VEXDREN-2710 file (C-alpha; in Angstrom, 1 decimal):
% VEXDREN-2710
k/r/px/py/pz
1/UNK/-12.0/9.3/-27.6
2/UNK/-8.8/9.2/-25.5
3/UNK/-6.2/12.0/-25.0
4/UNK/-2.8/11.2/-23.7
5/UNK/-0.1/13.8/-22.9
6/UNK/3.6/13.0/-22.9
7/UNK/5.2/14.1/-19.6
8/UNK/7.5/17.2/-20.0
9/UNK/6.1/18.3/-23.4
10/UNK/3.0/19.4/-25.2
11/UNK/3.1/16.5/-27.6
12/UNK/-0.2/14.6/-27.5
13/UNK/-2.3/12.2/-29.6
14/UNK/-6.0/11.7/-30.0
15/UNK/-7.3/8.4/-31.2
16/UNK/-10.3/6.2/-31.4
17/UNK/-10.5/3.5/-28.7
18/UNK/-13.6/1.4/-29.4
19/UNK/-13.0/-1.8/-31.4
20/UNK/-14.1/-1.4/-35.0
21/UNK/-14.0/2.4/-34.8
22/UNK/-12.1/4.5/-37.2
23/UNK/-10.2/7.5/-35.7
24/UNK/-7.6/10.1/-36.4
25/UNK/-4.2/10.1/-34.7
26/UNK/-2.7/13.6/-34.4
27/UNK/0.7/14.5/-33.0
28/UNK/0.8/18.1/-31.9
29/UNK/3.7/20.2/-30.6
30/UNK/3.2/23.8/-29.4
31/UNK/-0.2/23.9/-31.1
32/UNK/1.1/22.8/-34.5
33/UNK/0.0/19.4/-36.0
34/UNK/3.0/17.7/-37.6
35/UNK/1.6/14.2/-38.2
36/UNK/-1.9/12.9/-39.0
37/UNK/-3.1/9.5/-40.0
38/UNK/-6.3/7.4/-39.9
39/UNK/-6.5/4.2/-38.0
40/UNK/-9.1/1.5/-37.5
41/UNK/-9.1/-0.7/-34.4
42/UNK/-10.1/-4.2/-35.5
43/UNK/-12.5/-6.5/-33.7
44/UNK/-10.9/-9.4/-31.9
45/UNK/-12.3/-12.7/-33.3
46/UNK/-13.3/-15.3/-30.6
47/UNK/-14.0/-19.0/-30.8
48/UNK/-15.1/-21.6/-28.3
49/UNK/-11.4/-22.4/-27.7
50/UNK/-10.8/-18.8/-26.5
51/UNK/-13.6/-18.3/-24.0
52/UNK/-15.2/-20.0/-21.0
53/UNK/-19.0/-19.9/-21.0
54/UNK/-20.7/-19.8/-17.5
55/UNK/-24.3/-19.9/-16.4
56/UNK/-25.3/-22.7/-18.9
57/UNK/-26.4/-26.0/-17.3
58/UNK/-26.0/-29.3/-19.1
59/UNK/-29.6/-30.1/-18.3
60/UNK/-32.8/-28.2/-17.7
61/UNK/-36.3/-29.4/-16.6
62/UNK/-37.8/-27.6/-19.6
63/UNK/-37.0/-25.3/-22.5
64/UNK/-38.8/-22.6/-20.7
65/UNK/-36.3/-23.0/-17.8
66/UNK/-33.5/-22.7/-20.2
67/UNK/-34.9/-19.5/-21.6
68/UNK/-35.2/-18.1/-18.1
69/UNK/-31.5/-18.8/-17.6
70/UNK/-30.3/-16.7/-20.5
71/UNK/-29.8/-13.5/-18.4
72/UNK/-27.3/-15.4/-16.2
73/UNK/-25.0/-16.5/-18.9
74/UNK/-21.5/-15.0/-18.7
75/UNK/-18.3/-15.1/-20.8
76/UNK/-14.8/-15.2/-19.5
77/UNK/-12.0/-14.3/-21.9
78/UNK/-8.3/-13.8/-21.0
79/UNK/-9.0/-14.0/-17.3
80/UNK/-11.7/-11.3/-17.3
81/UNK/-15.5/-11.4/-17.5
82/UNK/-16.9/-9.6/-20.6
83/UNK/-19.7/-7.1/-20.3
84/UNK/-23.0/-7.7/-22.0
85/UNK/-22.1/-5.0/-24.5
86/UNK/-19.7/-7.5/-26.0
87/UNK/-22.1/-10.3/-26.8
88/UNK/-25.8/-11.4/-27.2
89/UNK/-27.4/-14.7/-26.3
90/UNK/-30.1/-16.4/-28.3
91/UNK/-31.7/-19.9/-27.8
92/UNK/-33.4/-22.5/-29.8
93/UNK/-34.6/-25.8/-28.4
94/UNK/-31.5/-27.6/-27.2
95/UNK/-29.0/-24.9/-28.1
96/UNK/-27.7/-21.6/-26.9
97/UNK/-25.9/-19.3/-29.4
98/UNK/-23.5/-16.6/-28.2
99/UNK/-22.8/-13.9/-30.8
100/UNK/-19.9/-11.6/-30.1
101/UNK/-20.1/-7.9/-31.0
102/UNK/-18.6/-4.5/-30.2
103/UNK/-15.0/-5.2/-29.3
104/UNK/-15.2/-8.8/-30.5
105/UNK/-16.5/-11.0/-33.4
106/UNK/-17.5/-14.6/-33.8
107/UNK/-20.1/-17.1/-32.7
108/UNK/-20.1/-19.9/-30.1
109/UNK/-22.8/-22.5/-29.6
110/UNK/-23.4/-24.7/-26.5
111/UNK/-26.1/-27.4/-26.3
112/UNK/-28.2/-28.6/-23.4
113/UNK/-30.7/-31.4/-22.6
114/UNK/-34.2/-31.4/-21.2
115/UNK/-34.9/-33.9/-18.5
116/UNK/-37.6/-34.1/-15.9
117/UNK/-37.1/-34.7/-12.2
118/UNK/-33.8/-32.8/-12.0
119/UNK/-32.4/-31.3/-8.8
120/UNK/-33.9/-27.8/-8.1
121/UNK/-30.5/-26.1/-7.5
122/UNK/-29.8/-22.7/-9.2
123/UNK/-26.4/-21.1/-9.1
124/UNK/-25.5/-17.4/-9.9
125/UNK/-22.4/-15.3/-10.5
126/UNK/-21.2/-13.1/-7.8
127/UNK/-19.0/-10.0/-7.8
128/UNK/-17.1/-8.5/-4.8
129/UNK/-14.3/-6.0/-4.1
130/UNK/-11.3/-7.4/-2.3
131/UNK/-11.8/-6.9/1.5
132/UNK/-9.6/-9.7/2.9
133/UNK/-12.6/-12.0/3.4
134/UNK/-13.5/-15.3/1.6
135/UNK/-16.2/-15.1/-1.0
136/UNK/-18.0/-17.6/-3.3
137/UNK/-20.8/-17.9/-5.9
138/UNK/-24.5/-17.8/-5.0
139/UNK/-26.1/-21.2/-4.6
140/UNK/-29.9/-21.5/-4.1
141/UNK/-30.7/-25.1/-2.9
142/UNK/-34.3/-25.1/-1.6
143/UNK/-34.6/-28.9/-1.4
144/UNK/-31.2/-29.5/0.1
145/UNK/-29.9/-31.5/-2.9
146/UNK/-26.3/-32.8/-2.8
147/UNK/-24.1/-30.1/-4.4
148/UNK/-20.4/-30.3/-5.0
149/UNK/-17.9/-27.9/-6.6
150/UNK/-14.7/-27.9/-8.6
151/UNK/-12.3/-25.6/-10.5
152/UNK/-11.7/-28.1/-13.2
153/UNK/-14.9/-30.1/-13.9
154/UNK/-13.4/-33.0/-12.0
155/UNK/-12.8/-34.0/-8.4
156/UNK/-16.0/-32.3/-7.2
157/UNK/-16.0/-31.5/-3.5
158/UNK/-16.8/-28.9/-0.9
159/UNK/-17.8/-25.3/-1.6
160/UNK/-15.0/-23.2/-3.1
161/UNK/-14.1/-19.9/-1.5
162/UNK/-11.6/-17.3/-2.8
163/UNK/-10.1/-14.3/-1.1
164/UNK/-7.6/-12.8/-3.6
165/UNK/-8.6/-10.5/-6.4
166/UNK/-9.3/-12.3/-9.7
167/UNK/-11.9/-13.9/-11.9
168/UNK/-12.7/-17.5/-11.0
169/UNK/-14.9/-20.0/-12.9
170/UNK/-16.4/-22.4/-10.4
171/UNK/-18.1/-25.6/-11.7
172/UNK/-20.8/-27.3/-9.8
173/UNK/-22.7/-30.6/-9.8
174/UNK/-26.0/-31.2/-8.1
175/UNK/-27.4/-34.7/-7.5
176/UNK/-31.0/-35.9/-6.6
177/UNK/-31.5/-39.6/-6.3
178/UNK/-30.2/-41.0/-9.7
179/UNK/-30.3/-37.6/-11.5
180/UNK/-27.7/-34.9/-11.7
181/UNK/-27.2/-31.6/-13.4
182/UNK/-24.0/-29.6/-13.7
183/UNK/-23.1/-26.0/-14.7
184/UNK/-20.8/-23.2/-13.8
185/UNK/-20.7/-19.7/-12.5
186/UNK/-18.2/-16.8/-12.2
187/UNK/-16.8/-15.4/-9.1
188/UNK/-15.2/-11.9/-9.6
189/UNK/-13.2/-10.2/-6.9
190/UNK/-12.2/-6.8/-8.1
191/UNK/-9.0/-5.1/-6.9
192/UNK/-9.5/-2.7/-4.0
193/UNK/-8.8/1.0/-4.7
194/UNK/-5.6/2.2/-2.9
195/UNK/-4.8/5.9/-2.9
196/UNK/-1.3/7.0/-2.0
197/UNK/-1.0/10.8/-1.5
198/UNK/2.2/12.7/-0.8
199/UNK/1.6/14.9/2.2
200/UNK/1.9/18.7/1.7
201/UNK/5.0/20.2/3.2
202/UNK/6.5/23.7/3.6
203/UNK/9.9/25.3/4.0
204/UNK/11.8/28.6/3.8
205/UNK/14.2/29.5/1.1
206/UNK/17.7/28.2/2.1
207/UNK/16.3/26.0/4.8
208/UNK/16.5/22.2/5.1
209/UNK/14.2/20.3/3.0
210/UNK/11.5/18.5/5.1
211/UNK/11.3/14.7/5.2
212/UNK/8.6/13.8/2.6
213/UNK/5.8/11.6/3.9
214/UNK/2.7/10.1/2.5
215/UNK/-0.7/8.8/3.4
216/UNK/-2.1/5.5/2.1
217/UNK/-5.9/5.2/2.1
218/UNK/-7.7/2.0/1.2
219/UNK/-5.6/-0.8/2.7
220/UNK/-7.7/-3.6/4.0
221/UNK/-7.2/-4.2/7.7
222/UNK/-4.1/-6.2/8.3
223/UNK/-2.6/-5.4/4.9
224/UNK/0.5/-3.3/4.5
225/UNK/2.5/-1.9/1.6
226/UNK/5.1/-4.4/0.5
227/UNK/7.1/-1.6/-1.1
228/UNK/6.8/2.0/0.2
229/UNK/6.5/4.7/-2.5
230/UNK/9.4/6.8/-3.7
231/UNK/8.7/10.6/-3.1
232/UNK/10.5/13.0/-5.4
233/UNK/10.4/16.8/-5.8
234/UNK/12.3/19.1/-8.1
235/UNK/12.5/21.9/-5.6
236/UNK/16.1/23.1/-5.0
237/UNK/15.2/24.8/-1.7
238/UNK/16.5/28.1/-3.0
239/UNK/13.6/29.1/-5.3
240/UNK/10.2/30.5/-4.0
241/UNK/7.2/28.6/-5.3
242/UNK/5.0/25.5/-5.1
243/UNK/6.5/22.2/-6.3
244/UNK/4.9/18.9/-6.8
245/UNK/5.9/16.1/-4.4
246/UNK/5.4/13.0/-6.7
247/UNK/4.8/9.5/-5.2
248/UNK/5.6/6.4/-7.3
249/UNK/6.8/2.9/-7.2
250/UNK/4.7/1.6/-4.4
251/UNK/3.5/-2.1/-4.2
252/UNK/0.7/-3.6/-2.1
253/UNK/0.4/-6.9/-4.0
254/UNK/-2.1/-8.0/-6.7
255/UNK/-5.2/-7.2/-4.6
256/UNK/-4.9/-3.5/-5.1
257/UNK/-5.2/-0.9/-7.9
258/UNK/-3.0/2.1/-6.8
259/UNK/-3.8/5.7/-7.6
260/UNK/-1.1/8.3/-6.9
261/UNK/-1.9/11.8/-5.8
262/UNK/0.8/14.5/-5.7
263/UNK/1.5/16.6/-2.7
264/UNK/2.8/20.2/-2.6
265/UNK/6.0/21.6/-1.2
266/UNK/5.6/25.3/-0.6
267/UNK/8.9/27.2/-0.5
268/UNK/8.3/30.6/1.0
269/UNK/10.3/33.8/1.4
270/UNK/7.7/36.4/2.3
271/UNK/4.5/35.8/4.4
272/UNK/1.1/37.3/3.6
273/UNK/-1.6/37.8/6.1
274/UNK/-4.9/36.1/5.3
275/UNK/-6.7/39.4/5.7
276/UNK/-4.3/41.5/3.6
277/UNK/-2.5/41.2/0.2
278/UNK/0.5/43.3/1.4
279/UNK/3.6/41.1/2.1
280/UNK/5.1/41.1/5.5
281/UNK/8.8/41.9/5.9
282/UNK/11.4/39.2/5.3
283/UNK/11.4/36.7/8.2
284/UNK/14.1/37.1/10.8
285/UNK/15.5/34.5/13.1
286/UNK/13.5/34.1/16.4
287/UNK/15.4/32.3/19.1
288/UNK/12.5/32.5/21.5
289/UNK/10.3/30.4/19.2
290/UNK/11.1/26.7/18.8
291/UNK/9.5/26.5/15.4
292/UNK/12.0/27.4/12.7
293/UNK/9.2/28.2/10.2
294/UNK/7.4/30.7/12.5
295/UNK/9.6/33.9/12.4
296/UNK/9.0/36.5/15.1
297/UNK/7.6/39.1/12.6
298/UNK/5.2/36.7/10.9
299/UNK/1.5/37.8/11.3
300/UNK/0.8/34.4/12.9
301/UNK/3.7/34.3/15.4
302/UNK/1.6/35.4/18.4
303/UNK/-1.3/33.2/17.2
304/UNK/0.9/30.1/17.1
305/UNK/2.2/30.8/20.6
306/UNK/-1.5/31.1/21.8
307/UNK/-2.5/27.9/20.1
308/UNK/0.4/25.9/21.6
309/UNK/0.1/27.4/25.1
310/UNK/-3.7/26.7/25.1
311/UNK/-3.4/23.1/23.8
312/UNK/-5.2/23.9/20.6
313/UNK/-2.4/22.4/18.4
314/UNK/1.2/21.5/18.3
315/UNK/3.7/21.7/15.5
316/UNK/4.1/19.1/12.8
317/UNK/7.4/18.3/14.5
318/UNK/9.4/19.7/17.4
319/UNK/10.9/22.3/15.1
320/UNK/8.2/22.8/12.3
321/UNK/4.7/24.2/12.8
322/UNK/3.8/23.9/9.1
323/UNK/2.0/27.3/8.8
324/UNK/1.6/26.9/5.0
325/UNK/0.5/23.3/5.1
326/UNK/-3.1/22.8/4.2
327/UNK/-5.5/22.4/7.1
328/UNK/-7.6/19.1/6.9
329/UNK/-11.1/18.5/8.1
330/UNK/-9.7/16.4/11.0
331/UNK/-7.4/19.2/12.1
332/UNK/-10.0/22.0/12.1
333/UNK/-12.6/20.1/14.1
334/UNK/-9.8/19.0/16.5
335/UNK/-8.6/22.6/16.9
336/UNK/-12.2/23.7/17.6
337/UNK/-12.8/20.8/20.1
338/UNK/-9.6/21.6/22.0
339/UNK/-10.3/25.3/22.1
340/UNK/-13.8/24.4/23.6
341/UNK/-12.1/22.5/26.4
342/UNK/-12.1/19.0/24.8
343/UNK/-15.6/18.1/26.0
344/UNK/-16.4/14.4/26.1
345/UNK/-18.9/13.5/23.2
346/UNK/-22.1/11.6/24.1
347/UNK/-21.5/8.9/21.6
348/UNK/-18.8/7.8/19.2
349/UNK/-19.2/8.6/15.5
350/UNK/-20.0/5.7/13.1
351/UNK/-17.9/6.9/10.1
352/UNK/-15.9/4.1/8.6
353/UNK/-12.8/6.3/8.0
354/UNK/-12.7/7.6/11.6
355/UNK/-11.0/4.8/13.7
356/UNK/-11.8/5.0/17.4
357/UNK/-8.1/5.3/18.1
358/UNK/-7.6/8.3/15.8
359/UNK/-6.5/11.6/17.5
360/UNK/-9.6/13.3/16.0
361/UNK/-12.2/10.6/16.8
362/UNK/-13.7/12.5/19.8
363/UNK/-13.5/15.8/18.0
364/UNK/-15.4/14.5/15.0
365/UNK/-18.1/13.0/17.3
366/UNK/-18.4/16.3/19.2
367/UNK/-18.6/18.4/16.0
368/UNK/-21.4/16.2/14.6
369/UNK/-23.3/16.3/17.9
370/UNK/-23.1/20.1/17.9
371/UNK/-24.1/20.7/14.3
372/UNK/-20.7/22.1/13.4
373/UNK/-20.2/19.8/10.4
374/UNK/-21.5/16.6/8.9
375/UNK/-19.7/13.8/7.1
376/UNK/-19.0/13.9/3.4
377/UNK/-21.4/10.9/3.0
378/UNK/-23.5/8.9/5.4
379/UNK/-20.6/6.6/6.2
380/UNK/-17.5/8.7/5.6
381/UNK/-16.1/11.9/7.2
382/UNK/-13.1/12.4/4.9
383/UNK/-10.7/13.5/7.7
384/UNK/-7.8/14.0/5.3
385/UNK/-9.7/16.2/2.9
386/UNK/-8.4/19.8/2.8
387/UNK/-10.6/22.5/4.3
388/UNK/-11.4/25.6/2.2
389/UNK/-11.7/29.2/3.5
390/UNK/-15.4/29.0/3.1
391/UNK/-15.7/25.7/5.0
392/UNK/-13.4/26.9/7.7
393/UNK/-15.3/30.1/8.6
394/UNK/-18.5/28.1/8.4
395/UNK/-17.2/25.6/11.1
396/UNK/-16.2/28.6/13.2
397/UNK/-19.5/30.4/12.7
398/UNK/-21.5/27.3/13.7
399/UNK/-19.3/26.8/16.8
400/UNK/-18.9/30.4/18.0
401/UNK/-20.8/32.9/15.9
402/UNK/-24.2/34.3/15.4
403/UNK/-26.1/35.8/12.5
404/UNK/-25.3/39.4/11.7
405/UNK/-27.4/41.9/9.8
406/UNK/-24.6/43.3/7.7
407/UNK/-23.5/41.6/4.5
408/UNK/-20.4/41.7/2.5
409/UNK/-20.1/42.6/-1.2
410/UNK/-17.6/40.0/-2.3
411/UNK/-18.2/39.0/-5.9
412/UNK/-17.4/35.4/-5.2
413/UNK/-19.8/35.0/-2.2
414/UNK/-23.3/34.5/-3.5
415/UNK/-26.1/35.3/-1.0
416/UNK/-27.4/31.7/-1.2
417/UNK/-24.0/30.0/-0.6
418/UNK/-23.8/27.8/2.4
419/UNK/-21.0/29.9/3.8
420/UNK/-22.6/33.4/3.1
421/UNK/-23.8/34.0/6.7
422/UNK/-20.4/32.7/8.0
423/UNK/-18.5/35.1/5.8
424/UNK/-20.7/38.0/6.9
425/UNK/-20.1/37.1/10.5
426/UNK/-16.3/36.6/10.0
427/UNK/-15.8/40.0/8.5
428/UNK/-18.1/41.8/10.9
429/UNK/-16.3/40.1/13.8
430/UNK/-12.8/40.8/12.5
431/UNK/-12.1/37.1/12.2
432/UNK/-10.8/37.6/8.6
433/UNK/-11.3/39.8/5.6
434/UNK/-11.3/39.0/2.0
435/UNK/-8.2/38.1/-0.1
436/UNK/-8.8/41.4/-2.0
437/UNK/-11.3/44.3/-1.7
438/UNK/-13.8/42.4/-3.9
439/UNK/-13.0/38.7/-3.3
440/UNK/-13.1/36.3/-0.4
441/UNK/-11.8/33.2/-2.2
442/UNK/-14.1/30.7/-0.5
443/UNK/-12.8/27.8/-2.4
444/UNK/-9.1/28.4/-1.7
445/UNK/-7.3/25.9/0.6
446/UNK/-7.1/27.1/4.2
447/UNK/-3.6/26.7/5.7
448/UNK/-2.8/25.9/9.3
449/UNK/-1.6/29.4/10.0
450/UNK/-4.9/30.9/8.7
451/UNK/-7.2/28.6/10.6
452/UNK/-5.4/29.1/14.0
453/UNK/-5.5/32.9/13.2
454/UNK/-9.2/32.7/12.5
455/UNK/-9.8/30.7/15.7
456/UNK/-7.7/33.1/17.8
457/UNK/-9.5/36.2/16.5
458/UNK/-12.9/34.5/17.1
459/UNK/-12.1/33.7/20.7
460/UNK/-10.9/37.3/21.3
461/UNK/-14.4/38.4/20.6
462/UNK/-16.0/36.0/23.1
END
């Protein structure tokens, strides 16, 4: 079943999507159904003229060899390789029969011959994801027979390699003395996944809107966006709240499938301490601070000054610190590493998403060596992922803290949670309190202002 919502309204429809399945279409507005109908999605009939069959040789040394080849048969339709849910293969001596089912209907037959003394070459399909490298089908040629290749069953020549995303049918012909055998295989290069995320931003009511930026993740080395995304936001700059920053319209060519992720513009008037739910007074201009978004009476004003003076962090720009911007995993380990004196790690990290030239590369390596954090997987660190309050105090606890006997009574901090000891230490050490008398909000995003405040308070107790 599939549910699709129309942007800007509550109108939606629910329908069957599998071929041959009957479903109900409903149009709903504000909880009221105003149109209903039954539909059936018909199967698509296919014939030999519609498809390309791969994996069947024109000759086999025996019927048993032909039977063994059944699992390698593939069907290409409309430029795409069908899944085995869409067809079955049967064989009688001299003939393969492909029967379409599921999304499709129809039958296609293809014959073969049996002949002894043929070349011993076998060829298999291959599937890759676009990575900027050349790829080809899998050829097993144990006796070094003469094998040539073609895209059109004529003009056979050298092995064919492809780099761009797509589905390619590659024909081959193997020769041994006066005997030859031919067949085909499918090379599939899937599109690479490209994520374009609008970066989170912050501003004060009546201030100047920040310049919206984005982060593109997944581009193969050497590739660039041919068209940068458009970043739009409905915020008028005069209304307090959180507003989506919406990326769209990017282009990286046909080798990529783009996913867009919204960012968030936080427009603030009042500022709340991470250890209190009581709003601070209205911000007042502070000519002594170069950051326009750090007023003198904000709870984090002295903290930001300490962080900058001690080389823990700088602002997002010369005039913006970004106190309400989310703190990423890369930022928090970098803050901790700098606060510790920027010690040289023993070895570099091996995470694929931590380039050696990244500002956080040494910090990540140091954090891993000292047991402060691990990667998100064995090969990735996820430097741009947002840190939660639970994760942040855990990093601080592992770097600076020690187990305390007292325990908190927050209803959202279970005793077996990975951050439970860290929360107990943070509260006992006056690093932070809960977001209310009964909750800590461990899964809430941690902002830049909060994390430098936590770090500052933790170091005051050292």
